[in-house]
C-alpha positions as a Markdown table, in Angstrom:
| # | Residue | x | y | z |
|---|---|---|---|---|
| 1 | Met | -0.1 | -0.3 | 0.1 |
| 2 | Lys | 1.5 | 3.6 | -1.2 |
| 3 | Tyr | 1.4 | 5.7 | 1.6 |
| 4 | Lys | 0.3 | 9.2 | 0.8 |
| 5 | Phe | 0.3 | 11.7 | 3.9 |
| 6 | Pro | 0.8 | 15.5 | 4.2 |
| 7 | Ile | 4.5 | 16.4 | 4.8 |
| 8 | Leu | 5.1 | 18.9 | 8.2 |
| 9 | Leu | 8.0 | 20.7 | 8.8 |
| 10 | Leu | 10.0 | 17.8 | 10.4 |
| 11 | Val | 13.3 | 17.7 | 9.7 |
| 12 | Leu | 14.0 | 21.3 | 8.6 |
| 13 | Ala | 13.4 | 23.3 | 12.0 |
| 14 | Pro | 17.0 | 24.8 | 12.9 |
| 15 | Ser | 19.5 | 23.4 | 14.6 |
| 16 | Ser | 22.5 | 24.5 | 15.7 |
| 17 | Leu | 26.7 | 23.9 | 16.0 |
| 18 | Leu | 29.3 | 24.8 | 17.5 |
| 19 | Ala | 32.7 | 26.7 | 17.3 |
| 20 | Ala | 33.3 | 30.3 | 15.6 |
| 21 | Asp | 32.3 | 33.2 | 18.1 |
| 22 | Pro | 28.6 | 34.3 | 16.4 |
| 23 | Ala | 29.1 | 38.2 | 17.8 |
| 24 | Ala | 28.4 | 40.9 | 15.2 |
| 25 | Asp | 31.3 | 42.8 | 13.9 |
| 26 | Thr | 31.0 | 46.3 | 15.5 |
| 27 | Lys | 34.1 | 47.8 | 14.7 |
| 28 | Ser | 33.0 | 50.0 | 11.6 |
| 29 | Asp | 30.2 | 51.5 | 10.2 |
| 30 | Thr | 30.1 | 48.7 | 7.2 |
| 31 | Val | 27.4 | 45.8 | 7.7 |
| 32 | Val | 29.9 | 42.9 | 7.7 |
| 33 | Glu | 28.1 | 39.5 | 6.1 |
| 34 | Glu | 30.3 | 36.5 | 7.1 |
| 35 | Ile | 29.8 | 33.4 | 4.8 |
| 36 | Ile | 30.1 | 30.5 | 6.4 |
| 37 | Ala | 28.8 | 27.9 | 3.9 |
| 38 | Arg | 28.4 | 27.8 | -0.2 |
| 39 | Ile | 26.0 | 25.1 | -1.7 |
| 40 | Asp | 26.2 | 25.7 | -5.5 |
| 41 | Asn | 25.7 | 29.6 | -6.2 |
| 42 | His | 23.9 | 29.8 | -2.7 |
| 43 | Ile | 25.3 | 30.8 | 0.2 |
| 44 | Val | 24.8 | 30.7 | 4.6 |
| 45 | Thr | 25.8 | 33.6 | 6.1 |
| 46 | Arg | 27.0 | 33.8 | 10.5 |
| 47 | Ser | 23.7 | 35.8 | 10.9 |
| 48 | Glu | 21.2 | 33.4 | 9.3 |
| 49 | Tyr | 23.0 | 30.9 | 11.3 |
| 50 | Val | 23.0 | 33.1 | 14.7 |
| 51 | Arg | 19.0 | 32.9 | 14.2 |
| 52 | Ser | 18.8 | 29.5 | 13.8 |
| 53 | Leu | 20.4 | 28.6 | 17.1 |
| 54 | Glu | 18.0 | 31.3 | 18.9 |
| 55 | Gln | 15.5 | 30.0 | 17.4 |
| 56 | Val | 16.5 | 26.3 | 18.3 |
| 57 | Lys | 16.9 | 27.6 | 21.8 |
| 58 | Gln | 13.6 | 29.5 | 21.9 |
| 59 | Glu | 11.8 | 25.9 | 20.9 |
| 60 | Ala | 13.6 | 23.8 | 23.4 |
| 61 | Gln | 12.3 | 26.4 | 25.9 |
| 62 | Gln | 8.6 | 26.2 | 24.6 |
| 63 | Gln | 8.9 | 23.2 | 24.2 |
| 64 | Asn | 10.3 | 22.1 | 28.0 |
| 65 | Ala | 12.8 | 19.9 | 26.1 |
| 66 | Pro | 15.6 | 18.1 | 27.8 |
| 67 | Ser | 19.4 | 19.7 | 27.5 |
| 68 | Gln | 21.1 | 17.0 | 25.5 |
| 69 | Asp | 18.0 | 17.1 | 22.9 |
| 70 | Ala | 18.5 | 21.2 | 22.5 |
| 71 | Ala | 22.2 | 20.3 | 22.5 |
| 72 | Ala | 21.9 | 18.0 | 19.5 |
| 73 | Arg | 19.4 | 20.5 | 17.5 |
| 74 | Gln | 22.4 | 22.8 | 18.0 |
| 75 | Lys | 24.7 | 20.7 | 16.8 |
| 76 | Asp | 22.4 | 19.9 | 13.5 |
| 77 | Ala | 21.9 | 23.5 | 13.1 |
| 78 | Leu | 24.2 | 24.0 | 9.9 |
| 79 | Arg | 23.0 | 20.9 | 8.4 |
| 80 | Asp | 19.5 | 21.8 | 8.2 |
| 81 | Leu | 20.1 | 25.3 | 7.0 |
| 82 | Ile | 22.1 | 23.4 | 4.0 |
| 83 | Asp | 19.7 | 20.8 | 4.0 |
| 84 | Gln | 16.5 | 23.5 | 3.3 |
| 85 | Glu | 18.7 | 25.4 | 0.7 |
| 86 | Leu | 19.0 | 22.1 | -1.5 |
| 87 | Leu | 15.4 | 21.6 | -1.2 |
| 88 | Val | 14.4 | 24.9 | -2.3 |
| 89 | Asp | 16.7 | 24.4 | -5.3 |
| 90 | Glu | 15.4 | 20.8 | -6.2 |
| 91 | Gly | 12.3 | 22.2 | -6.2 |
| 92 | Gln | 12.9 | 25.1 | -8.2 |
| 93 | Gln | 14.8 | 22.4 | -10.4 |
| 94 | Leu | 11.4 | 20.2 | -10.6 |
| 95 | Gly | 9.1 | 23.6 | -11.6 |
| 96 | Ile | 8.0 | 24.3 | -8.1 |
| 97 | Thr | 6.7 | 27.9 | -7.2 |
| 98 | Ala | 4.7 | 27.4 | -4.7 |
| 99 | Asp | 2.6 | 30.6 | -5.8 |
| 100 | Thr | -1.2 | 29.5 | -5.4 |
| 101 | Glu | -0.2 | 27.7 | -2.0 |
| 102 | Leu | 1.5 | 30.8 | -0.9 |
| 103 | Val | -1.4 | 32.7 | -1.1 |
| 104 | Lys | -3.7 | 30.0 | 0.9 |
| 105 | Arg | -1.2 | 30.2 | 3.7 |
| 106 | Leu | -1.1 | 33.8 | 4.1 |
| 107 | Asp | -4.9 | 34.2 | 4.3 |
| 108 | Glu | -4.8 | 31.1 | 6.7 |
| 109 | Ile | -2.7 | 32.9 | 8.4 |
| 110 | Arg | -4.4 | 36.3 | 8.7 |
| 111 | Lys | -7.6 | 34.5 | 9.7 |
| 112 | Gln | -5.7 | 32.8 | 12.6 |
| 113 | Met | -4.8 | 35.9 | 14.0 |
| 114 | Asn | -8.2 | 37.4 | 13.3 |
| 115 | Leu | -6.6 | 40.4 | 11.0 |
| 116 | Gly | -8.7 | 42.0 | 8.6 |
| 117 | Thr | -6.9 | 42.6 | 5.8 |
| 118 | Ile | -3.3 | 40.8 | 4.4 |
| 119 | Glu | -2.3 | 44.5 | 4.6 |
| 120 | Glu | -2.8 | 44.1 | 8.5 |
| 121 | Leu | -1.0 | 41.0 | 8.7 |
| 122 | Glu | 2.1 | 42.4 | 6.7 |
| 123 | Lys | 1.8 | 45.3 | 9.3 |
| 124 | Ala | 1.8 | 42.6 | 12.0 |
| 125 | Ala | 5.1 | 41.2 | 10.6 |
| 126 | Gln | 7.0 | 44.5 | 10.9 |
| 127 | Ala | 5.4 | 45.4 | 14.2 |
| 128 | Gln | 7.6 | 42.4 | 15.4 |
| 129 | Gly | 11.0 | 43.4 | 13.3 |
| 130 | Val | 10.5 | 41.1 | 10.4 |
| 131 | Ser | 10.4 | 41.9 | 6.7 |
| 132 | Tyr | 7.2 | 41.3 | 5.3 |
| 133 | Glu | 8.9 | 40.2 | 1.7 |
| 134 | Glu | 11.6 | 37.6 | 4.0 |
| 135 | Phe | 8.7 | 36.3 | 5.8 |
| 136 | Lys | 7.1 | 35.6 | 2.7 |
| 137 | Gln | 10.2 | 34.5 | 1.2 |
| 138 | Asn | 10.7 | 32.0 | 4.3 |
| 139 | Leu | 7.1 | 30.3 | 4.1 |
| 140 | Arg | 7.4 | 29.9 | 0.4 |
| 141 | Asn | 10.7 | 27.4 | 1.0 |
| 142 | Asn | 9.3 | 25.5 | 3.8 |
| 143 | Ile | 6.3 | 25.0 | 1.5 |
| 144 | Ile | 8.7 | 24.5 | -1.5 |
| 145 | Thr | 10.6 | 21.9 | 0.8 |
| 146 | Gln | 7.1 | 20.4 | 1.9 |
| 147 | Gln | 6.3 | 19.6 | -2.0 |
| 148 | Val | 9.6 | 18.4 | -2.7 |
| 149 | Ile | 9.7 | 16.2 | -0.1 |
| 150 | Gln | 6.4 | 14.5 | -0.2 |
| 151 | Arg | 6.9 | 14.0 | -3.9 |
| 152 | Glu | 10.4 | 12.7 | -4.0 |
| 153 | Val | 10.6 | 10.9 | -0.4 |
| 154 | Gly | 7.0 | 10.5 | 1.1 |
| 155 | Ser | 5.3 | 9.5 | -2.3 |
| 156 | His | 7.4 | 6.0 | -2.5 |
| 157 | Ile | 7.3 | 5.2 | 1.1 |
| 158 | Thr | 4.9 | 2.0 | 1.7 |
| 159 | Ile | 3.1 | 0.8 | 4.6 |
| 160 | Ser | 1.8 | -3.1 | 4.0 |
| 161 | Gln | -0.7 | -4.5 | 6.1 |
| 162 | Glu | 1.4 | -6.9 | 7.9 |
| 163 | Glu | 3.5 | -3.6 | 9.3 |
| 164 | Ile | 0.6 | -2.3 | 10.6 |
| 165 | Lys | -0.9 | -5.6 | 12.4 |
| 166 | Lys | 3.3 | -6.0 | 13.9 |
| 167 | Phe | 3.4 | -2.4 | 14.8 |
| 168 | Tyr | -0.5 | -3.1 | 16.8 |
| 169 | Asp | 0.5 | -6.2 | 18.0 |
| 170 | Glu | 3.8 | -4.1 | 19.7 |
| 171 | His | 2.0 | -1.5 | 20.7 |
| 172 | Lys | -1.2 | -2.7 | 22.7 |
| 173 | Ser | -0.3 | -0.9 | 26.3 |
| 174 | Glu | 0.5 | 2.5 | 24.3 |
| 175 | Met | -2.8 | 2.1 | 22.7 |
| 176 | Gln | -5.1 | 2.0 | 25.6 |
| 177 | Arg | -7.5 | 4.2 | 25.8 |
| 178 | Pro | -10.0 | 5.8 | 28.2 |
| 179 | Glu | -13.7 | 6.4 | 27.6 |
| 180 | Gln | -14.0 | 9.5 | 26.2 |
| 181 | Val | -16.4 | 11.5 | 23.7 |
| 182 | Arg | -15.8 | 13.8 | 20.9 |
| 183 | Val | -18.2 | 17.2 | 20.9 |
| 184 | Ser | -19.1 | 19.8 | 18.9 |
| 185 | Glu | -20.9 | 23.0 | 19.8 |
| 186 | Ile | -23.6 | 25.8 | 19.1 |
| 187 | Leu | -22.7 | 28.6 | 21.1 |
| 188 | Val | -25.6 | 31.7 | 21.4 |
| 189 | Ser | -23.7 | 34.3 | 23.8 |
| 190 | Thr | -25.3 | 36.1 | 26.3 |
| 191 | Asp | -22.6 | 39.0 | 26.4 |
| 192 | Ala | -23.8 | 42.3 | 25.6 |
| 193 | Lys | -22.8 | 43.4 | 21.7 |
| 194 | Pro | -21.0 | 46.4 | 20.8 |
| 195 | Ala | -24.0 | 48.9 | 20.4 |
| 196 | Lys | -25.1 | 49.4 | 17.1 |
| 197 | Lys | -26.1 | 53.0 | 15.4 |
| 198 | Gly | -29.3 | 54.3 | 15.4 |
| 199 | Pro | -30.8 | 56.4 | 12.0 |
| 200 | Gln | -29.5 | 59.4 | 13.0 |
| 201 | Glu | -25.8 | 59.2 | 12.8 |
| 202 | Gly | -24.3 | 59.3 | 16.2 |
| 203 | Asn | -26.8 | 58.1 | 17.9 |
| 204 | Ala | -26.5 | 54.8 | 19.9 |
| 205 | Ala | -29.8 | 52.3 | 20.3 |
| 206 | Pro | -30.7 | 51.8 | 23.8 |
| 207 | Glu | -28.6 | 48.8 | 25.4 |
| 208 | Ile | -31.1 | 46.0 | 26.3 |
| 209 | Ser | -31.3 | 44.8 | 29.9 |
| 210 | Pro | -28.6 | 41.3 | 30.6 |
| 211 | Glu | -32.7 | 39.8 | 31.2 |
| 212 | Gln | -33.7 | 40.8 | 27.3 |
| 213 | Arg | -30.3 | 39.2 | 25.9 |
| 214 | Val | -30.7 | 36.1 | 28.1 |
| 215 | Ser | -34.3 | 35.6 | 26.4 |
| 216 | Glu | -33.1 | 37.0 | 22.7 |
| 217 | Ala | -30.1 | 34.4 | 23.2 |
| 218 | Glu | -32.3 | 31.5 | 24.2 |
| 219 | Ser | -34.6 | 32.5 | 21.7 |
| 220 | Lys | -32.1 | 32.0 | 18.5 |
| 221 | Ala | -30.2 | 28.6 | 20.3 |
| 222 | Asn | -34.1 | 27.3 | 19.9 |
| 223 | Gln | -34.1 | 28.3 | 16.2 |
| 224 | Leu | -30.9 | 26.9 | 15.6 |
| 225 | Leu | -32.1 | 23.4 | 16.9 |
| 226 | Ala | -35.2 | 23.7 | 15.1 |
| 227 | Glu | -33.0 | 24.4 | 12.0 |
| 228 | Ile | -30.8 | 21.5 | 12.5 |
| 229 | Gln | -34.0 | 19.1 | 13.5 |
| 230 | Lys | -35.5 | 19.7 | 9.7 |
| 231 | Gly | -32.2 | 18.6 | 8.3 |
| 232 | Ala | -29.6 | 21.4 | 8.8 |
| 233 | Lys | -25.8 | 19.6 | 9.1 |
| 234 | Phe | -24.7 | 20.8 | 12.3 |
| 235 | Glu | -21.2 | 22.0 | 11.1 |
| 236 | Asp | -22.8 | 24.5 | 8.5 |
| 237 | Val | -25.1 | 26.4 | 11.5 |
| 238 | Ser | -22.2 | 26.6 | 14.0 |
| 239 | Lys | -20.1 | 28.1 | 11.3 |
| 240 | Lys | -22.6 | 30.7 | 10.4 |
| 241 | Asn | -24.4 | 31.1 | 13.9 |
| 242 | Ser | -21.8 | 30.2 | 17.0 |
| 243 | Asp | -20.6 | 32.7 | 18.8 |
| 244 | Gly | -17.6 | 30.4 | 20.1 |
| 245 | Pro | -13.8 | 30.3 | 19.5 |
| 246 | Thr | -14.2 | 26.6 | 17.6 |
| 247 | Ala | -17.2 | 28.4 | 15.0 |
| 248 | Ala | -14.8 | 28.1 | 11.7 |
| 249 | Gln | -13.8 | 24.6 | 12.6 |
| 250 | Gly | -17.7 | 23.3 | 12.7 |
| 251 | Gly | -17.6 | 23.8 | 16.5 |
| 252 | Asp | -15.2 | 20.6 | 17.3 |
| 253 | Leu | -13.7 | 20.9 | 20.5 |
| 254 | Gly | -11.8 | 17.9 | 20.1 |
| 255 | Phe | -12.3 | 14.3 | 22.7 |
| 256 | Phe | -13.1 | 14.8 | 26.3 |
| 257 | Lys | -12.0 | 12.6 | 28.8 |
| 258 | Arg | -14.4 | 11.8 | 32.2 |
| 259 | Gly | -13.7 | 14.5 | 35.0 |
| 260 | Val | -12.8 | 16.8 | 32.5 |
| 261 | Leu | -16.3 | 18.7 | 32.0 |
| 262 | Ala | -18.5 | 20.2 | 34.2 |
| 263 | Lys | -20.4 | 17.6 | 36.2 |
| 264 | Asp | -24.0 | 18.4 | 34.0 |
| 265 | Leu | -22.1 | 18.6 | 31.0 |
| 266 | Glu | -20.3 | 15.3 | 31.5 |
| 267 | Asp | -23.2 | 13.4 | 32.3 |
| 268 | Leu | -25.0 | 14.8 | 29.4 |
| 269 | Thr | -22.6 | 14.1 | 26.6 |
| 270 | Phe | -21.6 | 10.7 | 28.2 |
| 271 | Gly | -25.1 | 9.4 | 28.1 |
| 272 | Met | -25.6 | 10.8 | 24.2 |
| 273 | Lys | -25.2 | 8.6 | 21.3 |
| 274 | Pro | -22.9 | 9.8 | 18.6 |
| 275 | Gly | -24.3 | 11.7 | 16.2 |
| 276 | Glu | -27.2 | 12.9 | 18.7 |
| 277 | Val | -27.6 | 16.9 | 19.5 |
| 278 | Ser | -29.2 | 17.9 | 23.0 |
| 279 | Lys | -31.4 | 21.0 | 23.7 |
| 280 | Pro | -29.9 | 24.7 | 24.8 |
| 281 | Val | -27.7 | 24.3 | 27.5 |
| 282 | Arg | -27.8 | 27.4 | 29.8 |
| 283 | Thr | -24.2 | 28.2 | 30.5 |
| 284 | Lys | -22.0 | 31.1 | 32.1 |
| 285 | Gln | -21.1 | 32.0 | 28.4 |
| 286 | Gly | -25.1 | 31.5 | 27.2 |
| 287 | Phe | -26.8 | 28.7 | 25.8 |
| 288 | Val | -24.7 | 25.6 | 23.7 |
| 289 | Ile | -26.2 | 22.9 | 21.7 |
| 290 | Leu | -24.0 | 20.1 | 22.2 |
| 291 | Lys | -23.3 | 17.4 | 19.6 |
| 292 | Val | -21.3 | 14.1 | 20.6 |
| 293 | Thr | -19.9 | 12.9 | 17.3 |
| 294 | Glu | -17.5 | 10.0 | 18.7 |
| 295 | His | -17.8 | 7.9 | 21.7 |
| 296 | Gln | -14.5 | 6.0 | 22.5 |
| 297 | Met | -15.3 | 3.1 | 25.1 |
| 298 | Ala | -12.1 | 2.4 | 27.4 |
| 299 | Gly | -9.7 | -0.2 | 26.1 |
| 300 | Leu | -7.8 | -1.2 | 23.4 |
| 301 | Pro | -9.1 | 0.1 | 20.1 |
| 302 | Pro | -9.8 | -2.1 | 17.3 |
| 303 | Ile | -7.1 | -2.3 | 14.7 |
| 304 | Lys | -9.4 | -0.9 | 12.1 |
| 305 | Asp | -9.4 | 2.3 | 14.5 |
| 306 | Ala | -6.0 | 2.7 | 15.4 |
| 307 | Glu | -4.9 | 1.9 | 11.7 |
| 308 | Pro | -4.7 | 5.9 | 10.9 |
| 309 | Lys | -2.5 | 6.8 | 13.4 |
| 310 | Ile | -0.1 | 3.6 | 13.5 |
| 311 | Gln | 0.1 | 4.6 | 9.9 |
| 312 | Asp | 1.8 | 8.0 | 10.8 |
| 313 | Ala | 3.9 | 6.4 | 13.1 |
| 314 | Leu | 5.3 | 4.0 | 10.5 |
| 315 | Tyr | 5.1 | 6.6 | 8.0 |
| 316 | Tyr | 7.6 | 8.9 | 10.0 |
| 317 | Gln | 9.6 | 6.1 | 10.9 |
| 318 | Lys | 10.4 | 5.4 | 7.3 |
| 319 | Leu | 10.6 | 9.1 | 6.5 |
| 320 | Gln | 13.5 | 10.0 | 8.5 |
| 321 | Pro | 16.3 | 7.6 | 7.0 |
| 322 | Ala | 14.5 | 7.5 | 3.3 |
| 323 | Leu | 14.7 | 11.5 | 3.7 |
| 324 | Arg | 18.3 | 11.5 | 4.9 |
| 325 | Ser | 19.6 | 9.0 | 1.8 |
| 326 | Tyr | 17.8 | 11.8 | -0.3 |
| 327 | Leu | 19.4 | 14.7 | 0.9 |
| 328 | Thr | 22.8 | 12.8 | 0.6 |
| 329 | Lys | 22.5 | 12.5 | -2.7 |
| 330 | Leu | 21.4 | 15.8 | -3.2 |
| 331 | Arg | 25.1 | 16.7 | -1.5 |
| 332 | Glu | 27.1 | 14.8 | -3.7 |
| 333 | Glu | 25.2 | 16.3 | -6.8 |
| 334 | Ala | 26.3 | 19.8 | -5.0 |
| 335 | Phe | 29.1 | 21.8 | -4.6 |
| 336 | Ile | 29.7 | 22.5 | -0.9 |
| 337 | Asp | 32.0 | 24.2 | 0.8 |
| 338 | Ile | 31.9 | 24.8 | 4.6 |
| 339 | Lys | 34.6 | 27.3 | 6.9 |
| 340 | Gln | 36.6 | 26.1 | 8.9 |
| 341 | Gly | 35.3 | 25.7 | 12.4 |
| 342 | Tyr | 32.5 | 24.9 | 11.3 |
| 343 | Val | 30.7 | 21.3 | 10.8 |
| 344 | Asp | 28.1 | 20.0 | 9.0 |
| 345 | Thr | 26.7 | 17.2 | 10.5 |
| 346 | Gly | 25.2 | 15.7 | 7.2 |
| 347 | Ala | 28.0 | 15.9 | 5.4 |
| 348 | Ser | 28.9 | 13.2 | 2.5 |
| 349 | Pro | 32.4 | 11.8 | 2.2 |
| 350 | Asn | 31.7 | 12.1 | -1.2 |
| 351 | Gln | 30.8 | 16.1 | -1.5 |
| 352 | Thr | 32.2 | 18.0 | -4.3 |
| 353 | Lys | 33.9 | 21.5 | -3.0 |
| 354 | Pro | 33.2 | 24.6 | -5.4 |
| 355 | Val | 35.9 | 26.1 | -7.5 |
| 356 | Phe | 35.5 | 29.6 | -7.0 |
| 357 | Thr | 36.7 | 32.6 | -9.7 |
| 358 | Ser | 36.4 | 36.3 | -9.7 |
| 359 | Ala | 32.4 | 35.7 | -11.6 |
| 360 | Ala | 31.6 | 33.7 | -8.6 |
| 361 | Val | 32.3 | 36.5 | -6.0 |
| 362 | Ala | 30.7 | 39.0 | -7.9 |
| 363 | Gly | 27.2 | 36.6 | -7.8 |
| 364 | Ala | 27.8 | 36.2 | -4.2 |
| 365 | Lys | 27.9 | 40.2 | -3.7 |
| 366 | Lys | 25.2 | 40.7 | -6.1 |
| 367 | Leu | 23.1 | 38.6 | -3.9 |
| 368 | Lys | 23.5 | 41.1 | -0.8 |
| 369 | Lys | 24.1 | 44.5 | -2.5 |
| 370 | Lys | 24.2 | 46.7 | 0.9 |
| 371 | Lys | 26.7 | 44.2 | 3.0 |
| 372 | Lys | 29.9 | 43.1 | 2.4 |
| 373 | Phe | 30.7 | 39.8 | 2.3 |
| 374 | Leu | 33.9 | 38.2 | 4.0 |
| 375 | Leu | 35.2 | 35.4 | 1.7 |
| 376 | Phe | 37.0 | 32.5 | 2.5 |
């Protein structure tokens, strides 16, 4: 069975390395960029390397990663930067532009940040000290690397039913699960809404009383329930009408084990059958209509239920060595040179160093017009 699965940015998170002091040159007004690696006609500068180190450090702190794990990621920093250069270059060779996907991703990010326009997203990036063009280019590069990995590596990975059965038998204790329900919601809030303008500009409509807000919210919740009972899809009604934070996902709240929800909501949802929809329930936020989409009993799930997660686990087990092998091949087809004092942990003994010419030096300078390069 050929297994297809969307590739995440799993191997390209910048990690880091050793040697050379990454302090910036402050002895003159000239911005100095030290080249620490050349990959064909591409370069990696020390400032890019230092940013990768900082990113690895921040990610390790956020994930509470053990110090040895963080150190291992740092050791691979230059390798990961070179990996991405190789994959982006390969993507260009394959004709992958990522233009359509880039527009889609930017719009998704805009929505996640609750921003009205792309211009607001640009301002948000600049407010965090990030050039919007650089932000877009980094996102484009990530999309290209994902697509190259999927096309050239992931599409060749196969997982057999025998492998799935073997994994299932060997990991039964890890796959034991508690009883849990997957719940979706439609929330009709009783919070005060922003006052609307009256017929005459500048005159706000009178605010309604808390009691009236509750009455109107209950009436709306009953109306939405009636629509669902007449055949409207719960997810569509939630997307259009819910005041909850999960409206865009059709109200999906995910799974809940016993002891997590409030007692009355737990008793209600654990007593419902999959597909069943509740009457409006009064909560602190307003009136909520609940739907149980799945009800998983405690114990070992049947293999057919566990199969998607098993496929994921086996896929990523196979992906790592397959991707490393593919990147080694790309290294051996490229010209790569690393400055003394820095180490590429993914280097192949069959790599070839580039031969520098005056034209190559001029090309490197053209890449960063406003910066002076220290060549080696």
